C-alpha positions as a Markdown table, in Angstrom:
| # | Residue | x | y | z |
|---|---|---|---|---|
| 1 | Ala | 21.9 | -93.2 | -20.2 |
| 2 | Phe | 23.7 | -89.9 | -19.7 |
| 3 | Trp | 22.5 | -89.6 | -16.1 |
| 4 | Glu | 23.5 | -93.2 | -15.2 |
| 5 | Gly | 26.7 | -93.0 | -17.1 |
| 6 | Gly | 28.3 | -90.4 | -14.8 |
| 7 | Ala | 26.1 | -87.4 | -14.7 |
| 8 | Arg | 24.5 | -88.5 | -11.4 |
| 9 | Ala | 27.9 | -88.6 | -9.7 |
| 10 | Val | 28.8 | -85.2 | -11.0 |
| 11 | Ala | 25.5 | -83.7 | -9.9 |
| 12 | His | 25.8 | -85.1 | -6.3 |
| 13 | Arg | 29.4 | -83.9 | -6.0 |
| 14 | Asn | 28.3 | -80.4 | -6.9 |
| 15 | Leu | 25.4 | -80.7 | -4.5 |
| 16 | Arg | 27.6 | -81.6 | -1.5 |
| 17 | Trp | 29.8 | -78.5 | -1.9 |
| 18 | Ser | 26.8 | -76.3 | -2.7 |
| 19 | Val | 25.1 | -77.4 | 0.6 |
| 20 | Leu | 28.3 | -76.6 | 2.6 |
| 21 | Ala | 28.6 | -73.1 | 1.0 |
| 22 | Glu | 24.9 | -72.4 | 1.6 |
| 23 | Phe | 25.0 | -73.8 | 5.2 |
| 24 | Leu | 27.9 | -71.3 | 5.9 |
| 25 | Gly | 25.9 | -68.5 | 4.3 |
| 26 | Phe | 23.0 | -69.1 | 6.6 |
| 27 | Cys | 25.4 | -69.3 | 9.6 |
| 28 | Val | 26.9 | -65.9 | 8.8 |
| 29 | Trp | 23.5 | -64.4 | 8.0 |
| 30 | Ala | 22.3 | -65.3 | 11.5 |
| 31 | Leu | 25.5 | -64.6 | 13.2 |
| 32 | Trp | 24.5 | -61.2 | 14.6 |
| 33 | Ser | 21.4 | -62.7 | 16.2 |
| 34 | Val | 23.9 | -64.5 | 18.5 |
| 35 | Val | 26.3 | -61.7 | 18.9 |
| 36 | Val | 23.9 | -58.8 | 19.6 |
| 37 | Pro | 22.6 | -60.2 | 23.0 |
| 38 | Gln | 26.2 | -60.5 | 24.1 |
| 39 | Leu | 27.3 | -56.9 | 23.2 |
| 40 | Pro | 26.1 | -55.2 | 26.4 |
| 41 | Ala | 28.3 | -57.6 | 28.4 |
| 42 | Ala | 31.2 | -56.7 | 26.2 |
| 43 | Gly | 30.9 | -53.0 | 27.1 |
| 44 | Phe | 28.6 | -51.7 | 24.2 |
| 45 | Ala | 26.1 | -49.1 | 25.4 |
| 46 | Leu | 23.2 | -50.0 | 23.1 |
| 47 | Thr | 19.5 | -49.2 | 23.6 |
| 48 | Leu | 17.0 | -52.0 | 23.0 |
| 49 | Asp | 15.9 | -50.1 | 19.8 |
| 50 | Gln | 19.5 | -50.2 | 18.5 |
| 51 | Gln | 19.8 | -53.9 | 19.3 |
| 52 | Phe | 16.8 | -54.8 | 17.2 |
| 53 | Trp | 18.1 | -52.8 | 14.3 |
| 54 | Leu | 21.4 | -54.7 | 14.4 |
| 55 | Ile | 19.4 | -57.9 | 14.1 |
| 56 | Ala | 17.0 | -56.7 | 11.4 |
| 57 | Val | 19.4 | -55.1 | 9.0 |
| 58 | Pro | 21.2 | -58.4 | 7.9 |
| 59 | Ser | 17.8 | -59.9 | 7.1 |
| 60 | Leu | 16.9 | -56.8 | 5.0 |
| 61 | Val | 20.2 | -56.9 | 3.0 |
| 62 | Gly | 20.0 | -60.6 | 2.5 |
| 63 | Ala | 16.5 | -60.4 | 1.1 |
| 64 | Phe | 17.5 | -57.8 | -1.5 |
| 65 | Leu | 20.7 | -59.6 | -2.5 |
| 66 | Arg | 18.7 | -62.7 | -3.3 |
| 67 | Val | 17.5 | -61.1 | -6.6 |
| 68 | Pro | 21.0 | -60.3 | -8.1 |
| 69 | Tyr | 22.4 | -63.6 | -6.7 |
| 70 | Thr | 19.8 | -65.5 | -8.7 |
| 71 | Phe | 21.2 | -64.3 | -12.0 |
| 72 | Met | 24.9 | -64.6 | -11.1 |
| 73 | Val | 25.2 | -68.3 | -11.8 |
| 74 | Pro | 24.3 | -68.1 | -15.5 |
| 75 | Leu | 26.6 | -65.0 | -15.8 |
| 76 | Val | 29.8 | -66.2 | -14.3 |
| 77 | Gly | 29.2 | -70.0 | -13.8 |
| 78 | Gly | 28.0 | -72.0 | -10.8 |
| 79 | Arg | 31.5 | -73.1 | -9.7 |
| 80 | Asn | 32.9 | -69.6 | -10.1 |
| 81 | Trp | 30.1 | -67.9 | -8.2 |
| 82 | Thr | 30.1 | -70.4 | -5.4 |
| 83 | Ile | 33.8 | -69.6 | -4.9 |
| 84 | Ile | 33.2 | -65.8 | -5.0 |
| 85 | Ser | 30.1 | -65.9 | -2.8 |
| 86 | Ala | 31.9 | -68.0 | -0.2 |
| 87 | Leu | 34.9 | -65.7 | -0.1 |
| 88 | Leu | 32.5 | -62.7 | 0.2 |
| 89 | Leu | 31.6 | -64.2 | 3.6 |
| 90 | Leu | 35.1 | -63.2 | 4.9 |
| 91 | Leu | 34.0 | -59.6 | 4.9 |
| 92 | Pro | 31.2 | -60.0 | 7.5 |
| 93 | Thr | 33.2 | -62.5 | 9.6 |
| 94 | Leu | 36.5 | -60.6 | 9.8 |
| 95 | Ser | 34.8 | -57.2 | 10.3 |
| 96 | Leu | 32.7 | -58.7 | 13.1 |
| 97 | Ala | 35.9 | -60.1 | 14.8 |
| 98 | Trp | 37.4 | -56.6 | 14.5 |
| 99 | Val | 34.5 | -54.5 | 15.8 |
| 100 | Val | 33.3 | -56.5 | 18.8 |
| 101 | Gly | 36.5 | -55.6 | 20.6 |
| 102 | Arg | 35.8 | -51.8 | 20.2 |
| 103 | Pro | 32.9 | -50.7 | 22.3 |
| 104 | Glu | 33.5 | -47.1 | 21.3 |
| 105 | Thr | 32.5 | -47.8 | 17.7 |
| 106 | Pro | 29.8 | -45.4 | 16.5 |
| 107 | Phe | 26.4 | -47.1 | 16.0 |
| 108 | Ala | 26.3 | -46.2 | 12.3 |
| 109 | Leu | 29.5 | -48.1 | 11.7 |
| 110 | Leu | 28.3 | -51.0 | 13.8 |
| 111 | Leu | 25.1 | -51.1 | 11.8 |
| 112 | Gly | 27.1 | -51.1 | 8.5 |
| 113 | Ile | 29.2 | -54.0 | 9.6 |
| 114 | Ala | 26.1 | -55.9 | 10.6 |
| 115 | Ala | 24.6 | -55.3 | 7.2 |
| 116 | Leu | 27.6 | -57.2 | 5.6 |
| 117 | Ala | 26.1 | -60.4 | 7.1 |
| 118 | Gly | 23.4 | -60.0 | 4.4 |
| 119 | Phe | 25.9 | -61.6 | 2.0 |
| 120 | Gly | 25.1 | -64.9 | 3.6 |
| 121 | Gly | 21.4 | -64.5 | 2.9 |
| 122 | Gly | 21.9 | -64.1 | -0.8 |
| 123 | Asn | 23.7 | -67.5 | -1.0 |
| 124 | Phe | 20.4 | -69.4 | -0.9 |
| 125 | Ala | 19.2 | -67.9 | -4.2 |
| 126 | Ser | 22.3 | -68.6 | -6.2 |
| 127 | Ser | 22.8 | -72.1 | -4.7 |
| 128 | Met | 19.3 | -73.2 | -5.5 |
| 129 | Thr | 19.6 | -71.8 | -9.0 |
| 130 | Asn | 22.8 | -73.6 | -9.6 |
| 131 | Ile | 21.7 | -77.0 | -8.3 |
| 132 | Ser | 18.5 | -76.8 | -10.4 |
| 133 | Phe | 20.6 | -77.0 | -13.6 |
| 134 | Phe | 22.3 | -80.3 | -12.5 |
| 135 | Phe | 19.4 | -82.6 | -11.9 |
| 136 | Pro | 16.6 | -83.9 | -14.1 |
| 137 | Glu | 13.0 | -83.3 | -13.2 |
| 138 | Ala | 12.5 | -86.6 | -11.4 |
| 139 | Glu | 15.5 | -85.9 | -9.1 |
| 140 | Lys | 15.3 | -82.1 | -8.8 |
| 141 | Gly | 12.7 | -81.9 | -6.0 |
| 142 | Lys | 14.7 | -84.0 | -3.6 |
| 143 | Ala | 18.0 | -82.3 | -4.5 |
| 144 | Leu | 16.6 | -78.8 | -4.0 |
| 145 | Gly | 15.0 | -80.0 | -0.7 |
| 146 | Leu | 18.3 | -81.2 | 0.6 |
| 147 | Asn | 20.0 | -78.0 | -0.5 |
| 148 | Ala | 17.4 | -75.8 | 1.2 |
| 149 | Ala | 17.3 | -77.9 | 4.4 |
| 150 | Gly | 21.1 | -77.9 | 4.6 |
| 151 | Gly | 21.1 | -74.2 | 4.4 |
| 152 | Asn | 18.3 | -73.6 | 6.9 |
| 153 | Leu | 20.1 | -75.8 | 9.4 |
| 154 | Gly | 22.9 | -73.2 | 9.6 |
| 155 | Thr | 20.6 | -70.8 | 11.6 |
| 156 | Gly | 20.2 | -73.4 | 14.3 |
| 157 | Ile | 23.7 | -74.7 | 14.4 |
| 158 | Val | 25.2 | -71.2 | 14.6 |
| 159 | Gln | 23.1 | -70.5 | 17.7 |
| 160 | Leu | 24.2 | -73.8 | 19.3 |
| 161 | Val | 27.9 | -73.7 | 18.5 |
| 162 | Val | 28.9 | -70.0 | 18.6 |
| 163 | Pro | 27.8 | -69.4 | 22.3 |
| 164 | Ala | 29.9 | -72.4 | 23.4 |
| 165 | Val | 32.9 | -71.2 | 21.4 |
| 166 | Ile | 33.0 | -67.7 | 22.7 |
| 167 | Ala | 32.5 | -68.9 | 26.3 |
| 168 | Ile | 35.6 | -71.2 | 26.3 |
| 169 | Gly | 38.1 | -70.0 | 28.9 |
| 170 | Ala | 37.7 | -67.0 | 31.2 |
| 171 | Gly | 35.4 | -64.2 | 30.0 |
| 172 | Ile | 33.5 | -63.8 | 26.7 |
| 173 | His | 35.5 | -63.8 | 23.5 |
| 174 | Leu | 33.1 | -62.4 | 20.9 |
| 175 | Glu | 35.8 | -62.1 | 18.2 |
| 176 | Arg | 35.7 | -65.9 | 18.0 |
| 177 | Ala | 32.2 | -65.7 | 16.6 |
| 178 | Gly | 33.7 | -64.3 | 13.4 |
| 179 | Leu | 37.0 | -66.0 | 13.3 |
| 180 | Leu | 35.4 | -69.4 | 13.8 |
| 181 | Phe | 34.0 | -69.3 | 10.2 |
| 182 | Val | 37.2 | -68.1 | 8.4 |
| 183 | Pro | 38.8 | -71.5 | 7.9 |
| 184 | Leu | 35.4 | -73.0 | 7.1 |
| 185 | Val | 34.7 | -70.4 | 4.4 |
| 186 | Leu | 38.2 | -71.0 | 2.9 |
| 187 | Leu | 37.4 | -74.8 | 2.9 |
| 188 | Ala | 34.1 | -74.2 | 1.1 |
| 189 | Ala | 35.8 | -72.0 | -1.5 |
| 190 | Leu | 38.6 | -74.6 | -2.0 |
| 191 | Gly | 36.1 | -77.4 | -2.2 |
| 192 | Ala | 34.0 | -75.5 | -4.8 |
| 193 | Trp | 37.2 | -74.8 | -6.8 |
| 194 | Arg | 38.2 | -78.5 | -6.7 |
| 195 | Gly | 34.9 | -80.2 | -6.7 |
| 196 | Met | 32.3 | -78.1 | -8.6 |
| 197 | Asp | 31.7 | -77.4 | -12.3 |
| 198 | Asn | 30.5 | -74.6 | -14.5 |
| 199 | Leu | 27.7 | -75.5 | -17.0 |
| 200 | Ser | 27.7 | -73.9 | -20.4 |
| 201 | Thr | 24.0 | -74.8 | -20.6 |
| 202 | Ala | 23.0 | -72.6 | -17.7 |
| 203 | Arg | 21.1 | -69.6 | -19.0 |
| 204 | Ser | 19.7 | -66.6 | -17.3 |
| 205 | Asp | 15.9 | -66.3 | -17.7 |
| 206 | His | 15.1 | -62.6 | -17.0 |
| 207 | Arg | 11.9 | -62.9 | -19.2 |
| 208 | Ser | 10.4 | -65.6 | -17.0 |
| 209 | Trp | 11.0 | -63.4 | -13.9 |
| 210 | Ala | 9.2 | -60.5 | -15.6 |
| 211 | Lys | 6.4 | -62.7 | -16.9 |
| 212 | Ala | 6.0 | -64.4 | -13.4 |
| 213 | Ala | 5.6 | -61.0 | -11.8 |
| 214 | Thr | 2.5 | -60.3 | -13.9 |
| 215 | His | 0.7 | -63.4 | -12.5 |
| 216 | Pro | -1.4 | -62.7 | -9.4 |
| 217 | His | -0.5 | -66.1 | -8.0 |
| 218 | Thr | 3.2 | -65.0 | -7.9 |
| 219 | Trp | 2.4 | -62.3 | -5.4 |
| 220 | Ile | 0.0 | -64.5 | -3.4 |
| 221 | Ile | 2.6 | -67.2 | -3.0 |
| 222 | Ser | 5.2 | -64.6 | -2.1 |
| 223 | Phe | 2.8 | -63.2 | 0.5 |
| 224 | Leu | 2.2 | -66.7 | 2.0 |
| 225 | Tyr | 6.0 | -67.3 | 2.0 |
| 226 | Ile | 6.4 | -64.2 | 4.1 |
| 227 | Gly | 4.3 | -66.0 | 6.7 |
| 228 | Thr | 6.3 | -69.2 | 6.5 |
| 229 | Phe | 9.9 | -68.6 | 5.7 |
| 230 | Gly | 9.7 | -65.0 | 6.9 |
| 231 | Ser | 8.5 | -66.3 | 10.2 |
| 232 | Phe | 11.3 | -68.8 | 10.3 |
| 233 | Ile | 14.1 | -66.4 | 9.6 |
| 234 | Gly | 12.6 | -63.6 | 11.6 |
| 235 | Phe | 12.1 | -65.6 | 14.7 |
| 236 | Ser | 15.5 | -67.2 | 14.3 |
| 237 | Phe | 17.0 | -63.8 | 14.5 |
| 238 | Ala | 14.8 | -62.4 | 17.3 |
| 239 | Phe | 14.1 | -65.4 | 19.6 |
| 240 | Gly | 17.4 | -65.1 | 21.6 |
| 241 | Gln | 16.8 | -61.4 | 22.0 |
| 242 | Val | 13.3 | -61.9 | 23.3 |
| 243 | Leu | 14.5 | -64.5 | 25.8 |
| 244 | Gln | 17.3 | -62.3 | 27.0 |
| 245 | Ile | 14.9 | -59.4 | 27.7 |
| 246 | Asn | 12.8 | -61.7 | 29.8 |
| 247 | Phe | 15.8 | -63.1 | 31.7 |
| 248 | Leu | 17.0 | -59.5 | 32.3 |
| 249 | Ala | 13.5 | -58.7 | 33.7 |
| 250 | Gly | 14.1 | -61.5 | 36.2 |
| 251 | Gly | 17.2 | -59.8 | 37.6 |
| 252 | Ala | 19.9 | -61.7 | 35.7 |
| 253 | Thr | 23.1 | -59.9 | 34.6 |
| 254 | Ala | 23.6 | -59.2 | 30.9 |
| 255 | Ala | 26.1 | -62.0 | 30.7 |
| 256 | Ala | 23.9 | -64.5 | 32.5 |
| 257 | Ala | 20.8 | -63.5 | 30.5 |
| 258 | Ser | 22.6 | -64.0 | 27.2 |
| 259 | Leu | 23.9 | -67.3 | 28.3 |
| 260 | His | 20.5 | -68.6 | 29.4 |
| 261 | Ala | 19.0 | -67.4 | 26.2 |
| 262 | Ala | 21.6 | -69.1 | 24.1 |
| 263 | Gln | 20.9 | -72.4 | 25.9 |
| 264 | Ile | 17.4 | -72.3 | 24.5 |
| 265 | Ser | 17.3 | -70.2 | 21.4 |
| 266 | Phe | 19.0 | -72.7 | 19.1 |
| 267 | Leu | 16.2 | -75.2 | 19.5 |
| 268 | Gly | 13.7 | -73.3 | 17.4 |
| 269 | Pro | 15.8 | -72.8 | 14.2 |
| 270 | Leu | 17.1 | -76.4 | 14.5 |
| 271 | Leu | 13.6 | -77.9 | 14.7 |
| 272 | Gly | 12.3 | -75.6 | 12.0 |
| 273 | Ser | 15.0 | -76.7 | 9.6 |
| 274 | Ile | 14.4 | -80.4 | 10.3 |
| 275 | Ser | 10.6 | -80.0 | 9.8 |
| 276 | Arg | 10.9 | -78.4 | 6.3 |
| 277 | Pro | 11.3 | -81.6 | 4.3 |
| 278 | Phe | 8.3 | -83.1 | 6.1 |
| 279 | Gly | 6.1 | -80.2 | 4.9 |
| 280 | Gly | 7.0 | -81.1 | 1.3 |
| 281 | Lys | 6.3 | -84.8 | 1.9 |
| 282 | Leu | 2.9 | -84.1 | 3.5 |
| 283 | Ala | 2.1 | -81.7 | 0.6 |
| 284 | Asp | 2.8 | -84.5 | -1.8 |
| 285 | Arg | 0.4 | -86.9 | -0.1 |
| 286 | Ile | -2.4 | -84.5 | 1.0 |
| 287 | Gly | -2.0 | -81.4 | -1.2 |
| 288 | Gly | 0.1 | -78.2 | -0.8 |
| 289 | Gly | -2.9 | -75.9 | -0.3 |
| 290 | Lys | -4.4 | -78.1 | 2.4 |
| 291 | Ile | -1.2 | -78.5 | 4.4 |
| 292 | Thr | -0.4 | -74.8 | 4.1 |
| 293 | Leu | -3.9 | -73.9 | 5.4 |
| 294 | Tyr | -3.5 | -76.4 | 8.3 |
| 295 | Val | -0.1 | -74.8 | 9.1 |
| 296 | Phe | -1.5 | -71.3 | 9.3 |
| 297 | Val | -4.4 | -72.4 | 11.4 |
| 298 | Ala | -1.9 | -74.1 | 13.8 |
| 299 | Met | 0.3 | -70.9 | 13.7 |
| 300 | Ile | -2.7 | -68.9 | 14.9 |
| 301 | Phe | -3.0 | -71.2 | 17.8 |
| 302 | Ala | 0.7 | -71.0 | 18.6 |
| 303 | Ala | 0.6 | -67.2 | 18.4 |
| 304 | Gly | -2.4 | -67.3 | 20.7 |
| 305 | Ile | -0.2 | -69.0 | 23.3 |
| 306 | Leu | 2.3 | -66.1 | 23.1 |
| 307 | Val | -0.5 | -63.6 | 23.3 |
| 308 | Thr | -2.0 | -65.3 | 26.4 |
| 309 | Ala | 1.4 | -65.5 | 28.1 |
| 310 | Gly | 2.1 | -61.9 | 27.2 |
| 311 | Met | -1.2 | -60.6 | 28.6 |
| 312 | Leu | -0.7 | -62.6 | 31.8 |
| 313 | Asp | 2.9 | -61.2 | 32.1 |
| 314 | Asp | 1.7 | -57.6 | 31.5 |
| 315 | Ala | -1.0 | -57.9 | 34.2 |
| 316 | Met | 1.5 | -58.6 | 36.9 |
| 317 | Lys | 4.5 | -56.7 | 38.1 |
| 318 | Gly | 8.0 | -58.1 | 38.0 |
| 319 | Ala | 9.6 | -60.8 | 35.9 |
| 320 | Pro | 7.6 | -63.5 | 34.1 |
| 321 | Thr | 6.8 | -66.6 | 36.2 |
| 322 | Gly | 8.2 | -70.0 | 35.3 |
| 323 | Ser | 4.9 | -71.1 | 33.7 |
| 324 | Gln | 4.8 | -67.9 | 31.6 |
| 325 | Met | 8.4 | -68.5 | 30.4 |
| 326 | Thr | 7.5 | -72.0 | 29.5 |
| 327 | Ala | 4.5 | -70.7 | 27.5 |
| 328 | Tyr | 6.8 | -68.2 | 25.7 |
| 329 | Val | 9.3 | -71.0 | 24.8 |
| 330 | Ala | 6.5 | -73.4 | 23.8 |
| 331 | Gly | 4.8 | -70.9 | 21.6 |
| 332 | Phe | 8.0 | -69.9 | 19.7 |
| 333 | Ile | 9.1 | -73.6 | 19.3 |
| 334 | Leu | 5.7 | -74.4 | 17.8 |
| 335 | Leu | 5.9 | -71.5 | 15.4 |
| 336 | Phe | 9.4 | -72.6 | 14.3 |
| 337 | Ile | 8.2 | -76.2 | 13.6 |
| 338 | Leu | 5.1 | -75.0 | 11.8 |
| 339 | Ser | 6.9 | -72.4 | 9.7 |
| 340 | Gly | 9.3 | -75.1 | 8.6 |
| 341 | Leu | 6.4 | -77.3 | 7.6 |
| 342 | Gly | 4.9 | -74.3 | 5.8 |
| 343 | Asn | 8.2 | -73.6 | 3.9 |
| 344 | Gly | 8.0 | -77.1 | 2.4 |
| 345 | Ser | 4.3 | -77.1 | 1.6 |
| 346 | Thr | 4.3 | -73.6 | 0.1 |
| 347 | Tyr | 7.1 | -74.4 | -2.3 |
| 348 | Lys | 5.3 | -77.6 | -3.3 |
| 349 | Met | 2.3 | -75.5 | -4.4 |
| 350 | Ile | 4.4 | -73.6 | -7.0 |
| 351 | Pro | 4.7 | -76.2 | -9.8 |
| 352 | Ser | 1.1 | -77.1 | -9.5 |
| 353 | Ile | 0.0 | -73.6 | -10.1 |
| 354 | Phe | 1.8 | -73.2 | -13.5 |
| 355 | Glu | 1.0 | -76.8 | -14.5 |
| 356 | Ala | -2.7 | -75.9 | -14.2 |
| 357 | Lys | -2.2 | -72.7 | -16.1 |
| 358 | Ala | -0.2 | -74.5 | -18.9 |
| 359 | Ala | -3.0 | -77.1 | -19.2 |
| 360 | Asp | -5.4 | -74.3 | -20.4 |
| 361 | His | -3.2 | -73.7 | -23.5 |
| 362 | Asp | -4.6 | -76.3 | -25.9 |
| 363 | Glu | -2.5 | -74.9 | -28.7 |
| 364 | Trp | 0.8 | -76.0 | -26.9 |
| 365 | Ser | 2.3 | -79.4 | -27.2 |
| 366 | Arg | 2.9 | -81.4 | -24.0 |
| 367 | Glu | 6.7 | -80.6 | -24.2 |
| 368 | Glu | 5.9 | -76.8 | -24.6 |
| 369 | Lys | 3.6 | -76.9 | -21.6 |
| 370 | Ala | 6.2 | -78.7 | -19.4 |
| 371 | Ala | 9.0 | -76.3 | -20.5 |
| 372 | Trp | 6.9 | -73.2 | -19.8 |
| 373 | Ser | 5.8 | -74.6 | -16.4 |
| 374 | Arg | 9.4 | -75.3 | -15.4 |
| 375 | Arg | 10.6 | -71.9 | -16.4 |
| 376 | Met | 7.8 | -70.1 | -14.6 |
| 377 | Ser | 8.1 | -72.3 | -11.5 |
| 378 | Gly | 11.8 | -71.6 | -11.3 |
| 379 | Ala | 11.2 | -67.9 | -11.6 |
| 380 | Leu | 8.5 | -67.9 | -8.9 |
| 381 | Ile | 10.8 | -69.9 | -6.5 |
| 382 | Gly | 13.4 | -67.2 | -6.8 |
| 383 | Phe | 10.9 | -64.4 | -6.6 |
| 384 | Ala | 9.1 | -65.9 | -3.5 |
| 385 | Gly | 12.5 | -66.6 | -1.8 |
| 386 | Ala | 13.5 | -62.9 | -2.1 |
| 387 | Val | 10.1 | -61.5 | -1.0 |
| 388 | Gly | 9.6 | -64.1 | 1.8 |
| 389 | Ala | 12.9 | -63.1 | 3.4 |
| 390 | Leu | 11.5 | -59.6 | 4.0 |
| 391 | Gly | 9.3 | -61.3 | 6.7 |
| 392 | Gly | 12.4 | -61.5 | 8.9 |
| 393 | Val | 12.6 | -57.7 | 8.7 |
| 394 | Phe | 8.9 | -57.3 | 9.4 |
| 395 | Ile | 9.1 | -59.5 | 12.6 |
| 396 | Asn | 12.0 | -57.6 | 14.1 |
| 397 | Ile | 10.6 | -54.2 | 13.3 |
| 398 | Val | 7.2 | -55.1 | 14.9 |
| 399 | Leu | 9.0 | -56.5 | 18.0 |
| 400 | Arg | 11.1 | -53.4 | 18.2 |
| 401 | Ala | 8.1 | -51.1 | 18.0 |
| 402 | Ser | 6.3 | -53.2 | 20.6 |
| 403 | Tyr | 9.1 | -53.1 | 23.1 |
| 404 | Val | 9.8 | -49.3 | 22.7 |
| 405 | Ser | 6.1 | -48.4 | 23.0 |
| 406 | Asp | 4.5 | -47.4 | 26.3 |
| 407 | Ala | 3.6 | -51.1 | 27.0 |
| 408 | Lys | 7.3 | -52.0 | 26.9 |
| 409 | Ser | 6.5 | -55.7 | 26.1 |
| 410 | Ala | 6.1 | -57.9 | 23.1 |
| 411 | Thr | 2.4 | -58.6 | 23.6 |
| 412 | Asn | 1.3 | -56.1 | 20.9 |
| 413 | Ala | 3.7 | -57.7 | 18.5 |
| 414 | Phe | 2.3 | -61.1 | 19.3 |
| 415 | Trp | -1.2 | -59.8 | 18.4 |
| 416 | Val | 0.1 | -58.5 | 15.1 |
| 417 | Phe | 1.6 | -61.9 | 14.3 |
| 418 | Leu | -1.7 | -63.7 | 15.2 |
| 419 | Gly | -3.7 | -61.3 | 12.9 |
| 420 | Phe | -1.2 | -61.8 | 10.1 |
| 421 | Tyr | -1.6 | -65.6 | 10.3 |
| 422 | Val | -5.4 | -65.2 | 10.2 |
| 423 | Val | -5.0 | -63.3 | 7.0 |
| 424 | Cys | -2.6 | -65.9 | 5.5 |
| 425 | Ala | -5.0 | -68.7 | 6.4 |
| 426 | Phe | -8.0 | -66.9 | 4.8 |
| 427 | Val | -6.0 | -66.1 | 1.6 |
| 428 | Thr | -4.9 | -69.8 | 1.4 |
| 429 | Trp | -8.4 | -71.1 | 1.8 |
| 430 | Phe | -10.0 | -68.5 | -0.6 |
| 431 | Val | -7.5 | -68.7 | -3.4 |
| 432 | Phe | -6.4 | -72.3 | -3.4 |
| 433 | Leu | -9.1 | -74.3 | -1.7 |
| 434 | Arg | -12.5 | -72.5 | -2.0 |
| 435 | Ile | -12.2 | -71.9 | -5.8 |
| 436 | Ser | -11.0 | -75.5 | -6.4 |
| 437 | Ala | -13.9 | -76.8 | -4.3 |
| 438 | Val | -16.4 | -74.7 | -6.3 |
| 439 | Thr | -14.9 | -75.8 | -9.6 |
| 440 | Ser | -15.1 | -79.5 | -8.6 |
| 441 | Lys | -18.7 | -79.1 | -7.6 |
| 442 | Val | -19.7 | -77.5 | -10.8 |
| 443 | Ala | -17.8 | -80.2 | -12.8 |
| 444 | Asp | -19.7 | -82.9 | -10.9 |
| 445 | Glu | -23.0 | -81.3 | -11.7 |
| 446 | Leu | -22.3 | -80.8 | -15.5 |
| 447 | Pro | -23.2 | -83.5 | -18.0 |
| 448 | Glu | -20.4 | -85.8 | -19.1 |
| 449 | Ser | -20.4 | -84.3 | -22.6 |
| 450 | Val | -19.5 | -80.8 | -21.3 |
| 451 | Pro | -15.8 | -80.1 | -21.2 |
| 452 | Thr | -14.5 | -79.0 | -17.7 |
| 453 | Thr | -10.8 | -78.2 | -18.5 |
| 454 | Ala | -11.1 | -74.7 | -17.0 |
């Protein structure tokens, strides 16, 4: 009665402004992945090694900020923190607009300003935490899915819109990449002030985080999330840079190479964001463990396309051929779509894990089991989100090491990605499918009188 009597409208009003704030957070988080390929054309003398560090650092800072951001909503209120976290985005946007017009800026200062974009990465954790307090269990999954997908969409939109904005008129106007988001950030802060609410019932649950960290499954899910969300955010940041390197090898100028890369790079994050809800729906129908396993097997195949294209490219002199470039793009696009599916299916596995563990406690009532499962699932969602974001750092560091090695290509990095997905597929099968299959077989062979709750 409370939900139908007005709470639904309040919850959806808060959700709309939360999605906008989180969307802008992801846009700002990914902003340097668009700007860095343009910096050489703007007069910055950066090595390839330095360019990859400028892309990796925002991912690293965003991953670490997700932990404190998770606990800020209960401390200061969801409405208040949405306003604060939105206004914090003015720091990376305005500082970017200032620094891109100063090619003489020391690299250390440039790196520090790039790190400020990590504020956008933290928004996901606080936004998801806040929205979880507004919706009942029957509505929470859909609401959190919309919230997450709306945020992820920012990584694709920023790579589509920003290159067009900075190219309007004569020359390249990189300062517009930061200034573009200033009015949008102010709108999000104003909307949160006018349209969101603080909930006195929101409570910080540090104990559940500490308890979740003692469960082996917490670390296993976080590891798998590195393979799904980490791949998504890491490739979102690095895809444009890899394309630009290949276009430069073909003889294009720095400006032309960055333009060609921008015309393609937005597709991956966009498709990966769209595919995320479908991963959750498939997991509902078929099972989270099975879909996650299928995703990693398919990611092995997609990484194999990149490895094959890289080996063929390395075996010949000069720029990649048209067919090799097509293979590069196809392999990355497949990885984006599959990582999006894996994001949804991996998150769907989390409630099932703790529901199964709660079922083993016969001394608990049904309500106690449900409450414990919700608390632990919420803690694991926040925990996995923070750890998984580190995958973005991993991808950029591996690509950087591959390019600056004697091989001076990304092929070695592609081999590492392929091997990592093999490990992820094995872990998924061994932990979530093999053991379940063995348990089911034993249960089928036992007499009906023997309990099989374990």
